[in-house]
N, CA and C atoms of all chains as a GROMACS GRO file, in nm:
protein
  582
    1UNK      N    1  12.977  19.624  -5.399
    1UNK     CA    2  13.022  19.486  -5.413
    1UNK      C    3  12.901  19.391  -5.411
    2UNK      N    4  12.908  19.294  -5.498
    2UNK     CA    5  12.801  19.194  -5.505
    2UNK      C    6  12.852  19.066  -5.438
    3UNK      N    7  12.786  19.027  -5.330
    3UNK     CA    8  12.834  18.913  -5.252
    3UNK      C    9  12.735  18.796  -5.262
    4UNK      N   10  12.783  18.683  -5.309
    4UNK     CA   11  12.697  18.564  -5.319
    4UNK      C   12  12.714  18.480  -5.193
    5UNK      N   13  12.602  18.447  -5.129
    5UNK     CA   14  12.605  18.362  -5.009
    5UNK      C   15  12.541  18.228  -5.043
    6UNK      N   16  12.609  18.119  -5.012
    6UNK     CA   17  12.542  17.990  -5.032
    6UNK      C   18  12.462  17.955  -4.906
    7UNK      N   19  12.392  17.843  -4.908
    7UNK     CA   20  12.302  17.810  -4.797
    7UNK      C   21  12.376  17.789  -4.665
    8UNK      N   22  12.500  17.739  -4.672
    8UNK     CA   23  12.573  17.717  -4.546
    8UNK      C   24  12.604  17.851  -4.478
    9UNK      N   25  12.626  17.953  -4.558
    9UNK     CA   26  12.651  18.087  -4.501
    9UNK      C   27  12.522  18.144  -4.443
   10UNK      N   28  12.411  18.121  -4.512
   10UNK     CA   29  12.283  18.175  -4.464
   10UNK      C   30  12.240  18.111  -4.331
   11UNK      N   31  12.253  17.979  -4.322
   11UNK     CA   32  12.208  17.916  -4.196
   11UNK      C   33  12.300  17.951  -4.079
   12UNK      N   34  12.423  17.986  -4.111
   12UNK     CA   35  12.516  18.021  -4.004
   12UNK      C   36  12.477  18.150  -3.933
   13UNK      N   37  12.396  18.232  -3.999
   13UNK     CA   38  12.347  18.352  -3.932
   13UNK      C   39  12.244  18.313  -3.824
   14UNK      N   40  12.166  18.210  -3.854
   14UNK     CA   41  12.058  18.171  -3.764
   14UNK      C   42  12.098  18.068  -3.659
   15UNK      N   43  12.209  18.001  -3.683
   15UNK     CA   44  12.253  17.899  -3.586
   15UNK      C   45  12.381  17.951  -3.520
   16UNK      N   46  12.370  17.989  -3.397
   16UNK     CA   47  12.481  18.056  -3.332
   16UNK      C   48  12.598  17.965  -3.293
   17UNK      N   49  12.575  17.834  -3.299
   17UNK     CA   50  12.686  17.746  -3.259
   17UNK      C   51  12.759  17.687  -3.379
   18UNK      N   52  12.738  17.745  -3.498
   18UNK     CA   53  12.813  17.698  -3.615
   18UNK      C   54  12.954  17.757  -3.612
   19UNK      N   55  13.044  17.694  -3.685
   19UNK     CA   56  13.184  17.736  -3.682
   19UNK      C   57  13.203  17.885  -3.716
   20UNK      N   58  13.130  17.933  -3.816
   20UNK     CA   59  13.150  18.071  -3.861
   20UNK      C   60  13.035  18.164  -3.825
   21UNK      N   61  12.952  18.126  -3.728
   21UNK     CA   62  12.835  18.208  -3.693
   21UNK      C   63  12.873  18.352  -3.656
   22UNK      N   64  12.979  18.366  -3.580
   22UNK     CA   65  13.020  18.500  -3.535
   22UNK      C   66  13.062  18.585  -3.653
   23UNK      N   67  13.141  18.526  -3.743
   23UNK     CA   68  13.189  18.601  -3.860
   23UNK      C   69  13.073  18.640  -3.952
   24UNK      N   70  12.978  18.547  -3.970
   24UNK     CA   71  12.863  18.577  -4.056
   24UNK      C   72  12.781  18.692  -3.997
   25UNK      N   73  12.766  18.690  -3.866
   25UNK     CA   74  12.693  18.796  -3.797
   25UNK      C   75  12.760  18.932  -3.823
   26UNK      N   76  12.893  18.934  -3.814
   26UNK     CA   77  12.968  19.059  -3.838
   26UNK      C   78  12.955  19.100  -3.984
   27UNK      N   79  12.958  19.003  -4.075
   27UNK     CA   80  12.945  19.035  -4.219
   27UNK      C   81  12.810  19.102  -4.246
   28UNK      N   82  12.703  19.046  -4.190
   28UNK     CA   83  12.570  19.107  -4.210
   28UNK      C   84  12.570  19.250  -4.159
   29UNK      N   85  12.634  19.272  -4.045
   29UNK     CA   86  12.634  19.406  -3.985
   29UNK      C   87  12.720  19.504  -4.065
   30UNK      N   88  12.841  19.462  -4.099
   30UNK     CA   89  12.935  19.554  -4.166
   30UNK      C   90  12.895  19.587  -4.310
   31UNK      N   91  12.825  19.495  -4.375
   31UNK     CA   92  12.791  19.520  -4.515
   31UNK      C   93  12.654  19.588  -4.529
   32UNK      N   94  12.592  19.611  -4.414
   32UNK     CA   95  12.458  19.669  -4.409
   32UNK      C   96  12.445  19.799  -4.490
   33UNK      N   97  12.361  19.796  -4.591
   33UNK     CA   98  12.338  19.916  -4.670
   33UNK      C   99  12.454  19.954  -4.761
   34UNK      N  100  12.563  19.876  -4.757
   34UNK     CA  101  12.681  19.909  -4.839
   34UNK      C  102  12.696  19.813  -4.955
   35UNK      N  103  12.675  19.686  -4.927
   35UNK     CA  104  12.695  19.584  -5.030
   35UNK      C  105  12.562  19.513  -5.057
   36UNK      N  106  12.556  19.445  -5.170
   36UNK     CA  107  12.435  19.371  -5.205
   36UNK      C  108  12.460  19.222  -5.184
   37UNK      N  109  12.374  19.162  -5.103
   37UNK     CA  110  12.385  19.018  -5.076
   37UNK      C  111  12.288  18.943  -5.167
   38UNK      N  112  12.341  18.846  -5.241
   38UNK     CA  113  12.253  18.768  -5.329
   38UNK      C  114  12.270  18.618  -5.304
   39UNK      N  115  12.171  18.543  -5.348
   39UNK     CA  116  12.179  18.397  -5.345
   39UNK      C  117  12.079  18.343  -5.446
   40UNK      N  118  12.086  18.215  -5.471
   40UNK     CA  119  11.988  18.152  -5.559
   40UNK      C  120  11.862  18.118  -5.480
   41UNK      N  121  11.750  18.119  -5.546
   41UNK     CA  122  11.625  18.077  -5.480
   41UNK      C  123  11.636  17.935  -5.424
   42UNK      N  124  11.722  17.856  -5.490
   42UNK     CA  125  11.743  17.718  -5.445
   42UNK      C  126  11.794  17.714  -5.300
   43UNK      N  127  11.868  17.817  -5.260
   43UNK     CA  128  11.924  17.821  -5.125
   43UNK      C  129  11.813  17.817  -5.020
   44UNK      N  130  11.697  17.868  -5.056
   44UNK     CA  131  11.587  17.867  -4.958
   44UNK      C  132  11.549  17.724  -4.919
   45UNK      N  133  11.552  17.634  -5.018
   45UNK     CA  134  11.519  17.494  -4.989
   45UNK      C  135  11.627  17.431  -4.901
   46UNK      N  136  11.752  17.460  -4.933
   46UNK     CA  137  11.862  17.406  -4.851
   46UNK      C  138  11.857  17.463  -4.709
   47UNK      N  139  11.822  17.590  -4.700
   47UNK     CA  140  11.808  17.658  -4.572
   47UNK      C  141  11.703  17.586  -4.486
   48UNK      N  142  11.588  17.558  -4.548
   48UNK     CA  143  11.480  17.488  -4.477
   48UNK      C  144  11.525  17.349  -4.434
   49UNK      N  145  11.585  17.274  -4.526
   49UNK     CA  146  11.630  17.137  -4.496
   49UNK      C  147  11.734  17.136  -4.383
   50UNK      N  148  11.827  17.229  -4.391
   50UNK     CA  149  11.933  17.237  -4.289
   50UNK      C  150  11.875  17.260  -4.152
   51UNK      N  151  11.780  17.353  -4.142
   51UNK     CA  152  11.722  17.383  -4.011
   51UNK      C  153  11.627  17.273  -3.965
   52UNK      N  154  11.554  17.211  -4.059
   52UNK     CA  155  11.462  17.102  -4.019
   52UNK      C  156  11.539  16.985  -3.960
   53UNK      N  157  11.656  16.958  -4.016
   53UNK     CA  158  11.736  16.847  -3.964
   53UNK      C  159  11.791  16.875  -3.825
   54UNK      N  160  11.790  17.004  -3.786
   54UNK     CA  161  11.837  17.036  -3.651
   54UNK      C  162  11.718  17.063  -3.557
   55UNK      N  163  11.603  17.014  -3.602
   55UNK     CA  164  11.481  17.012  -3.517
   55UNK      C  165  11.424  17.150  -3.484
   56UNK      N  166  11.448  17.248  -3.568
   56UNK     CA  167  11.386  17.379  -3.549
   56UNK      C  168  11.240  17.368  -3.594
   57UNK      N  169  11.149  17.434  -3.522
   57UNK     CA  170  11.007  17.423  -3.557
   57UNK      C  171  10.980  17.486  -3.694
   58UNK      N  172  10.880  17.432  -3.761
   58UNK     CA  173  10.846  17.482  -3.895
   58UNK      C  174  10.805  17.629  -3.888
   59UNK      N  175  10.736  17.665  -3.782
   59UNK     CA  176  10.692  17.805  -3.766
   59UNK      C  177  10.814  17.898  -3.761
   60UNK      N  178  10.913  17.860  -3.685
   60UNK     CA  179  11.034  17.943  -3.674
   60UNK      C  180  11.109  17.950  -3.807
   61UNK      N  181  11.118  17.836  -3.876
   61UNK     CA  182  11.187  17.835  -4.006
   61UNK      C  183  11.116  17.929  -4.104
   62UNK      N  184  10.983  17.925  -4.104
   62UNK     CA  185  10.907  18.014  -4.192
   62UNK      C  186  10.937  18.160  -4.160
   63UNK      N  187  10.942  18.191  -4.031
   63UNK     CA  188  10.970  18.330  -3.989
   63UNK      C  189  11.112  18.370  -4.030
   64UNK      N  190  11.207  18.278  -4.010
   64UNK     CA  191  11.347  18.304  -4.047
   64UNK      C  192  11.359  18.333  -4.196
   65UNK      N  193  11.292  18.249  -4.274
   65UNK     CA  194  11.303  18.260  -4.420
   65UNK      C  195  11.238  18.390  -4.470
   66UNK      N  196  11.124  18.425  -4.414
   66UNK     CA  197  11.060  18.551  -4.452
   66UNK      C  198  11.153  18.667  -4.423
   67UNK      N  199  11.218  18.657  -4.309
   67UNK     CA  200  11.302  18.767  -4.266
   67UNK      C  201  11.430  18.780  -4.347
   68UNK      N  202  11.493  18.668  -4.375
   68UNK     CA  203  11.619  18.673  -4.449
   68UNK      C  204  11.594  18.719  -4.593
   69UNK      N  205  11.473  18.694  -4.642
   69UNK     CA  206  11.439  18.736  -4.778
   69UNK      C  207  11.435  18.888  -4.791
   70UNK      N  208  11.429  18.957  -4.679
   70UNK     CA  209  11.429  19.104  -4.683
   70UNK      C  210  11.571  19.159  -4.695
   71UNK      N  211  11.668  19.079  -4.660
   71UNK     CA  212  11.806  19.128  -4.663
   71UNK      C  213  11.890  19.065  -4.772
   72UNK      N  214  11.847  18.950  -4.820
   72UNK     CA  215  11.922  18.882  -4.926
   72UNK      C  216  11.832  18.874  -5.050
   73UNK      N  217  11.885  18.912  -5.166
   73UNK     CA  218  11.808  18.904  -5.290
   73UNK      C  219  11.820  18.763  -5.345
   74UNK      N  220  11.710  18.690  -5.342
   74UNK     CA  221  11.710  18.553  -5.394
   74UNK      C  222  11.674  18.557  -5.542
   75UNK      N  223  11.769  18.515  -5.626
   75UNK     CA  224  11.750  18.524  -5.770
   75UNK      C  225  11.691  18.393  -5.824
   76UNK      N  226  11.586  18.404  -5.907
   76UNK     CA  227  11.528  18.282  -5.964
   76UNK      C  228  11.631  18.206  -6.048
   77UNK      N  229  11.622  18.074  -6.043
   77UNK     CA  230  11.716  17.988  -6.116
   77UNK      C  231  11.704  18.011  -6.266
   78UNK      N  232  11.819  18.020  -6.334
   78UNK     CA  233  11.820  18.042  -6.478
   78UNK      C  234  11.878  17.920  -6.549
   79UNK      N  235  11.829  17.895  -6.671
   79UNK     CA  236  11.879  17.777  -6.743
   79UNK      C  237  12.027  17.790  -6.775
   80UNK      N  238  12.074  17.914  -6.790
   80UNK     CA  239  12.217  17.934  -6.818
   80UNK      C  240  12.303  17.885  -6.701
   81UNK      N  241  12.251  17.898  -6.580
   81UNK     CA  242  12.327  17.848  -6.463
   81UNK      C  243  12.343  17.697  -6.473
   82UNK      N  244  12.235  17.631  -6.514
   82UNK     CA  245  12.238  17.484  -6.520
   82UNK      C  246  12.340  17.439  -6.625
   83UNK      N  247  12.343  17.509  -6.738
   83UNK     CA  248  12.441  17.473  -6.842
   83UNK      C  249  12.582  17.487  -6.789
   84UNK      N  250  12.609  17.600  -6.721
   84UNK     CA  251  12.743  17.620  -6.665
   84UNK      C  252  12.771  17.518  -6.554
   85UNK      N  253  12.668  17.489  -6.473
   85UNK     CA  254  12.685  17.394  -6.363
   85UNK      C  255  12.724  17.255  -6.415
   86UNK      N  256  12.665  17.216  -6.528
   86UNK     CA  257  12.700  17.085  -6.586
   86UNK      C  258  12.850  17.080  -6.614
   87UNK      N  259  12.901  17.186  -6.673
   87UNK     CA  260  13.044  17.190  -6.705
   87UNK      C  261  13.129  17.186  -6.579
   88UNK      N  262  13.080  17.252  -6.474
   88UNK     CA  263  13.155  17.255  -6.348
   88UNK      C  264  13.157  17.118  -6.280
   89UNK      N  265  13.049  17.043  -6.297
   89UNK     CA  266  13.046  16.907  -6.241
   89UNK      C  267  13.152  16.821  -6.311
   90UNK      N  268  13.156  16.832  -6.445
   90UNK     CA  269  13.255  16.755  -6.522
   90UNK      C  270  13.397  16.796  -6.483
   91UNK      N  271  13.417  16.924  -6.475
   91UNK     CA  272  13.552  16.976  -6.452
   91UNK      C  273  13.603  16.956  -6.309
   92UNK      N  274  13.514  16.981  -6.211
   92UNK     CA  275  13.559  16.983  -6.071
   92UNK      C  276  13.501  16.870  -5.986
   93UNK      N  277  13.419  16.786  -6.049
   93UNK     CA  278  13.354  16.677  -5.976
   93UNK      C  279  13.274  16.728  -5.855
   94UNK      N  280  13.201  16.836  -5.875
   94UNK     CA  281  13.122  16.896  -5.767
   94UNK      C  282  12.988  16.826  -5.753
   95UNK      N  283  12.927  16.841  -5.635
   95UNK     CA  284  12.790  16.794  -5.618
   95UNK      C  285  12.696  16.891  -5.691
   96UNK      N  286  12.577  16.842  -5.722
   96UNK     CA  287  12.482  16.922  -5.801
   96UNK      C  288  12.456  17.059  -5.738
   97UNK      N  289  12.425  17.059  -5.609
   97UNK     CA  290  12.390  17.186  -5.543
   97UNK      C  291  12.509  17.282  -5.544
   98UNK      N  292  12.628  17.229  -5.519
   98UNK     CA  293  12.747  17.315  -5.516
   98UNK      C  294  12.778  17.373  -5.654
   99UNK      N  295  12.764  17.289  -5.757
   99UNK     CA  296  12.792  17.336  -5.894
   99UNK      C  297  12.692  17.445  -5.933
  100UNK      N  298  12.570  17.431  -5.886
  100UNK     CA  299  12.466  17.530  -5.915
  100UNK      C  300  12.498  17.664  -5.848
  101UNK      N  301  12.543  17.659  -5.723
  101UNK     CA  302  12.580  17.783  -5.653
  101UNK      C  303  12.697  17.852  -5.722
  102UNK      N  304  12.795  17.773  -5.759
  102UNK     CA  305  12.914  17.831  -5.822
  102UNK      C  306  12.877  17.893  -5.957
  103UNK      N  307  12.797  17.823  -6.034
  103UNK     CA  308  12.754  17.876  -6.165
  103UNK      C  309  12.674  18.005  -6.146
  104UNK      N  310  12.588  18.008  -6.047
  104UNK     CA  311  12.507  18.128  -6.021
  104UNK      C  312  12.596  18.246  -5.984
  105UNK      N  313  12.693  18.222  -5.899
  105UNK     CA  314  12.783  18.330  -5.858
  105UNK      C  315  12.862  18.384  -5.977
  106UNK      N  316  12.910  18.293  -6.061
  106UNK     CA  317  12.989  18.334  -6.178
  106UNK      C  318  12.902  18.413  -6.276
  107UNK      N  319  12.787  18.356  -6.311
  107UNK     CA  320  12.705  18.418  -6.417
  107UNK      C  321  12.631  18.543  -6.371
  108UNK      N  322  12.607  18.555  -6.241
  108UNK     CA  323  12.545  18.679  -6.191
  108UNK      C  324  12.651  18.786  -6.163
  109UNK      N  325  12.776  18.751  -6.197
  109UNK     CA  326  12.888  18.844  -6.183
  109UNK      C  327  12.909  18.893  -6.039
  110UNK      N  328  12.897  18.800  -5.948
  110UNK     CA  329  12.927  18.834  -5.808
  110UNK      C  330  13.077  18.862  -5.797
  111UNK      N  331  13.113  18.945  -5.701
  111UNK     CA  332  13.256  18.972  -5.679
  111UNK      C  333  13.319  18.860  -5.599
  112UNK      N  334  13.238  18.798  -5.516
  112UNK     CA  335  13.292  18.694  -5.428
  112UNK      C  336  13.178  18.603  -5.382
  113UNK      N  337  13.214  18.478  -5.353
  113UNK     CA  338  13.116  18.387  -5.293
  113UNK      C  339  13.163  18.353  -5.151
  114UNK      N  340  13.071  18.363  -5.056
  114UNK     CA  341  13.104  18.325  -4.918
  114UNK      C  342  13.035  18.194  -4.887
  115UNK      N  343  13.112  18.098  -4.835
  115UNK     CA  344  13.056  17.968  -4.798
  115UNK      C  345  13.125  17.916  -4.672
  116UNK      N  346  13.055  17.829  -4.601
  116UNK     CA  347  13.114  17.764  -4.483
  116UNK      C  348  13.148  17.619  -4.516
  117UNK      N  349  13.131  17.581  -4.642
  117UNK     CA  350  13.153  17.442  -4.685
  117UNK      C  351  13.302  17.418  -4.715
  118UNK      N  352  13.374  17.386  -4.610
  118UNK     CA  353  13.520  17.364  -4.625
  118UNK      C  354  13.550  17.234  -4.698
  119UNK      N  355  13.454  17.143  -4.691
  119UNK     CA  356  13.478  17.010  -4.746
  119UNK      C  357  13.474  17.009  -4.900
  120UNK      N  358  13.390  17.096  -4.958
  120UNK     CA  359  13.375  17.092  -5.104
  120UNK      C  360  13.410  17.224  -5.173
  121UNK      N  361  13.336  17.330  -5.144
  121UNK     CA  362  13.354  17.455  -5.219
  121UNK      C  363  13.484  17.528  -5.184
  122UNK      N  364  13.537  17.504  -5.066
  122UNK     CA  365  13.661  17.573  -5.029
  122UNK      C  366  13.786  17.492  -5.062
  123UNK      N  367  13.770  17.387  -5.143
  123UNK     CA  368  13.888  17.311  -5.188
  123UNK      C  369  13.970  17.398  -5.283
  124UNK      N  370  14.103  17.389  -5.277
  124UNK     CA  371  14.189  17.471  -5.365
  124UNK      C  372  14.153  17.460  -5.512
  125UNK      N  373  14.121  17.340  -5.557
  125UNK     CA  374  14.089  17.319  -5.699
  125UNK      C  375  13.965  17.401  -5.740
  126UNK      N  376  13.867  17.406  -5.652
  126UNK     CA  377  13.743  17.479  -5.682
  126UNK      C  378  13.769  17.630  -5.677
  127UNK      N  379  13.855  17.670  -5.585
  127UNK     CA  380  13.882  17.813  -5.567
  127UNK      C  381  13.963  17.872  -5.683
  128UNK      N  382  14.019  17.787  -5.766
  128UNK     CA  383  14.088  17.837  -5.885
  128UNK      C  384  13.987  17.888  -5.988
  129UNK      N  385  13.865  17.838  -5.976
  129UNK     CA  386  13.760  17.870  -6.073
  129UNK      C  387  13.696  18.006  -6.048
  130UNK      N  388  13.690  18.046  -5.922
  130UNK     CA  389  13.620  18.169  -5.884
  130UNK      C  390  13.668  18.212  -5.746
  131UNK      N  391  13.640  18.337  -5.711
  131UNK     CA  392  13.682  18.384  -5.578
  131UNK      C  393  13.583  18.332  -5.473
  132UNK      N  394  13.622  18.226  -5.405
  132UNK     CA  395  13.537  18.165  -5.302
  132UNK      C  396  13.613  18.176  -5.169
  133UNK      N  397  13.546  18.232  -5.068
  133UNK     CA  398  13.614  18.252  -4.940
  133UNK      C  399  13.528  18.204  -4.823
  134UNK      N  400  13.595  18.175  -4.712
  134UNK     CA  401  13.523  18.145  -4.588
  134UNK      C  402  13.484  18.281  -4.528
  135UNK      N  403  13.388  18.282  -4.436
  135UNK     CA  404  13.350  18.409  -4.373
  135UNK      C  405  13.469  18.479  -4.308
  136UNK      N  406  13.558  18.401  -4.250
  136UNK     CA  407  13.674  18.458  -4.182
  136UNK      C  408  13.766  18.528  -4.284
  137UNK      N  409  13.789  18.461  -4.395
  137UNK     CA  410  13.875  18.520  -4.500
  137UNK      C  411  13.812  18.646  -4.557
  138UNK      N  412  13.679  18.642  -4.574
  138UNK     CA  413  13.611  18.760  -4.629
  138UNK      C  414  13.632  18.880  -4.538
  139UNK      N  415  13.610  18.860  -4.409
  139UNK     CA  416  13.622  18.971  -4.315
  139UNK      C  417  13.764  19.028  -4.311
  140UNK      N  418  13.861  18.938  -4.315
  140UNK     CA  419  14.002  18.981  -4.313
  140UNK      C  420  14.029  19.074  -4.431
  141UNK      N  421  13.979  19.036  -4.546
  141UNK     CA  422  14.002  19.115  -4.668
  141UNK      C  423  13.918  19.243  -4.667
  142UNK      N  424  13.796  19.232  -4.621
  142UNK     CA  425  13.702  19.344  -4.623
  142UNK      C  426  13.748  19.458  -4.531
  143UNK      N  427  13.811  19.420  -4.423
  143UNK     CA  428  13.855  19.519  -4.327
  143UNK      C  429  13.976  19.599  -4.374
  144UNK      N  430  14.046  19.546  -4.477
  144UNK     CA  431  14.169  19.614  -4.521
  144UNK      C  432  14.155  19.679  -4.658
  145UNK      N  433  12.340  19.004  -6.227
  145UNK     CA  434  12.235  19.054  -6.136
  145UNK      C  435  12.161  19.169  -6.202
  146UNK      N  436  12.031  19.165  -6.202
  146UNK     CA  437  11.954  19.270  -6.266
  146UNK      C  438  11.948  19.396  -6.181
  147UNK      N  439  11.908  19.505  -6.244
  147UNK     CA  440  11.902  19.632  -6.172
  147UNK      C  441  11.792  19.631  -6.066
  148UNK      N  442  11.687  19.551  -6.092
  148UNK     CA  443  11.574  19.548  -5.999
  148UNK      C  444  11.617  19.500  -5.861
  149UNK      N  445  11.692  19.389  -5.860
  149UNK     CA  446  11.735  19.335  -5.731
  149UNK      C  447  11.825  19.434  -5.658
  150UNK      N  448  11.913  19.497  -5.736
  150UNK     CA  449  12.007  19.591  -5.676
  150UNK      C  450  11.932  19.709  -5.612
  151UNK      N  451  11.836  19.765  -5.688
  151UNK     CA  452  11.767  19.882  -5.636
  151UNK      C  453  11.678  19.847  -5.518
  152UNK      N  454  11.630  19.722  -5.515
  152UNK     CA  455  11.547  19.680  -5.402
  152UNK      C  456  11.626  19.690  -5.272
  153UNK      N  457  11.751  19.649  -5.278
  153UNK     CA  458  11.834  19.652  -5.159
  153UNK      C  459  11.881  19.794  -5.128
  154UNK      N  460  11.931  19.862  -5.229
  154UNK     CA  461  11.988  19.994  -5.205
  154UNK      C  462  11.881  20.101  -5.182
  155UNK      N  463  11.758  20.071  -5.228
  155UNK     CA  464  11.652  20.171  -5.220
  155UNK      C  465  11.598  20.190  -5.079
  156UNK      N  466  11.618  20.094  -4.992
  156UNK     CA  467  11.564  20.106  -4.857
  156UNK      C  468  11.658  20.188  -4.770
  157UNK      N  469  11.601  20.255  -4.673
  157UNK     CA  470  11.683  20.340  -4.589
  157UNK      C  471  11.768  20.256  -4.494
  158UNK      N  472  11.877  20.315  -4.450
  158UNK     CA  473  11.966  20.244  -4.358
  158UNK      C  474  11.891  20.205  -4.231
  159UNK      N  475  11.804  20.294  -4.187
  159UNK     CA  476  11.727  20.268  -4.064
  159UNK      C  477  11.643  20.141  -4.080
  160UNK      N  478  11.579  20.130  -4.196
  160UNK     CA  479  11.497  20.012  -4.223
  160UNK      C  480  11.582  19.885  -4.221
  161UNK      N  481  11.698  19.895  -4.285
  161UNK     CA  482  11.786  19.779  -4.292
  161UNK      C  483  11.834  19.740  -4.152
  162UNK      N  484  11.863  19.842  -4.072
  162UNK     CA  485  11.908  19.815  -3.934
  162UNK      C  486  11.797  19.745  -3.854
  163UNK      N  487  11.674  19.791  -3.875
  163UNK     CA  488  11.561  19.728  -3.804
  163UNK      C  489  11.547  19.582  -3.845
  164UNK      N  490  11.572  19.557  -3.973
  164UNK     CA  491  11.564  19.418  -4.022
  164UNK      C  492  11.670  19.332  -3.953
  165UNK      N  493  11.788  19.390  -3.939
  165UNK     CA  494  11.897  19.314  -3.877
  165UNK      C  495  11.864  19.281  -3.731
  166UNK      N  496  11.803  19.377  -3.662
  166UNK     CA  497  11.762  19.354  -3.523
  166UNK      C  498  11.662  19.239  -3.519
  167UNK      N  499  11.566  19.243  -3.610
  167UNK     CA  500  11.463  19.138  -3.617
  167UNK      C  501  11.526  19.002  -3.648
  168UNK      N  502  11.620  19.002  -3.743
  168UNK     CA  503  11.687  18.877  -3.780
  168UNK      C  504  11.763  18.820  -3.661
  169UNK      N  505  11.825  18.907  -3.584
  169UNK     CA  506  11.899  18.861  -3.467
  169UNK      C  507  11.806  18.801  -3.362
  170UNK      N  508  11.689  18.862  -3.346
  170UNK     CA  509  11.591  18.810  -3.250
  170UNK      C  510  11.549  18.668  -3.290
  171UNK      N  511  11.524  18.653  -3.419
  171UNK     CA  512  11.483  18.521  -3.468
  171UNK      C  513  11.598  18.420  -3.454
  172UNK      N  514  11.719  18.468  -3.480
  172UNK     CA  515  11.835  18.380  -3.470
  172UNK      C  516  11.850  18.325  -3.329
  173UNK      N  517  11.822  18.409  -3.229
  173UNK     CA  518  11.829  18.366  -3.090
  173UNK      C  519  11.730  18.251  -3.067
  174UNK      N  520  11.609  18.270  -3.120
  174UNK     CA  521  11.503  18.170  -3.105
  174UNK      C  522  11.544  18.040  -3.173
  175UNK      N  523  11.595  18.053  -3.296
  175UNK     CA  524  11.636  17.935  -3.372
  175UNK      C  525  11.744  17.857  -3.299
  176UNK      N  526  11.839  17.931  -3.247
  176UNK     CA  527  11.951  17.866  -3.177
  176UNK      C  528  11.903  17.788  -3.055
  177UNK      N  529  11.808  17.849  -2.982
  177UNK     CA  530  11.757  17.781  -2.862
  177UNK      C  531  11.685  17.651  -2.899
  178UNK      N  532  11.614  17.654  -3.011
  178UNK     CA  533  11.535  17.537  -3.051
  178UNK      C  534  11.618  17.424  -3.111
  179UNK      N  535  11.729  17.462  -3.176
  179UNK     CA  536  11.797  17.368  -3.264
  179UNK      C  537  11.896  17.274  -3.194
  180UNK      N  538  11.925  17.165  -3.265
  180UNK     CA  539  12.024  17.068  -3.215
  180UNK      C  540  12.116  17.033  -3.330
  181UNK      N  541  12.244  17.023  -3.305
  181UNK     CA  542  12.338  16.985  -3.411
  181UNK      C  543  12.369  17.098  -3.508
  182UNK      N  544  12.440  17.064  -3.612
  182UNK     CA  545  12.486  17.164  -3.707
  182UNK      C  546  12.403  17.166  -3.835
  183UNK      N  547  12.350  17.284  -3.870
  183UNK     CA  548  12.272  17.299  -3.994
  183UNK      C  549  12.366  17.296  -4.115
  184UNK      N  550  12.488  17.349  -4.097
  184UNK     CA  551  12.586  17.348  -4.207
  184UNK      C  552  12.619  17.202  -4.242
  185UNK      N  553  12.644  17.123  -4.139
  185UNK     CA  554  12.676  16.982  -4.161
  185UNK      C  555  12.558  16.910  -4.228
  186UNK      N  556  12.437  16.944  -4.185
  186UNK     CA  557  12.316  16.882  -4.243
  186UNK      C  558  12.306  16.912  -4.392
  187UNK      N  559  12.338  17.036  -4.429
  187UNK     CA  560  12.331  17.075  -4.572
  187UNK      C  561  12.438  17.001  -4.651
  188UNK      N  562  12.559  16.996  -4.598
  188UNK     CA  563  12.669  16.929  -4.668
  188UNK      C  564  12.638  16.780  -4.684
  189UNK      N  565  12.585  16.720  -4.578
  189UNK     CA  566  12.551  16.577  -4.586
  189UNK      C  567  12.444  16.551  -4.690
  190UNK      N  568  12.350  16.645  -4.698
  190UNK     CA  569  12.242  16.629  -4.796
  190UNK      C  570  12.298  16.634  -4.938
  191UNK      N  571  12.398  16.720  -4.960
  191UNK     CA  572  12.464  16.724  -5.092
  191UNK      C  573  12.524  16.588  -5.124
  192UNK      N  574  12.588  16.530  -5.023
  192UNK     CA  575  12.658  16.403  -5.044
  192UNK      C  576  12.563  16.287  -5.065
  193UNK      N  577  12.440  16.305  -5.019
  193UNK     CA  578  12.340  16.197  -5.036
  193UNK      C  579  12.271  16.203  -5.170
  194UNK      N  580  12.299  16.307  -5.247
  194UNK     CA  581  12.226  16.328  -5.374
  194UNK      C  582  12.238  16.209  -5.467
   0.00000   0.00000   0.00000
């Protein structure tokens, strides 16, 4: 299975007090060596920004990012993603970063996208476009 | 997804992957102790500020 993680899912592994931190931790453990975790290289910037805003030291963020790069395949941004993302912005009124993640997941043929962004990517209208789940929903399905 | 990325992940031994997970958890503990507020919220807010 090819699993796309957006930046909110990635930072939830490193921040233990996030809503889905526990589920993300279990996902990393259960999918170990079985599934392929992918994300866009752009997620690395969002990952850094998210942690910097919560006052994590730059040294720690660098260490975190080096480490997560060993377990998640960060795919370089492709122009085809941007073309698809433009259409997704028109169609779903998504923010630029969200449309880019969705386009990447679709065009890289991921089986599912995991996100903690309940406000935007987990809206019913967006979920009609692709299989997008919260960490909790993913685990429920994965276990059965 | 290209074959290269796939083989990079699947090519490593389970033991190696497990060691990585242990290391990631150690770092996560450190990050959590240092941090304040929600990183998820910070990312979502940044999207909204675009």
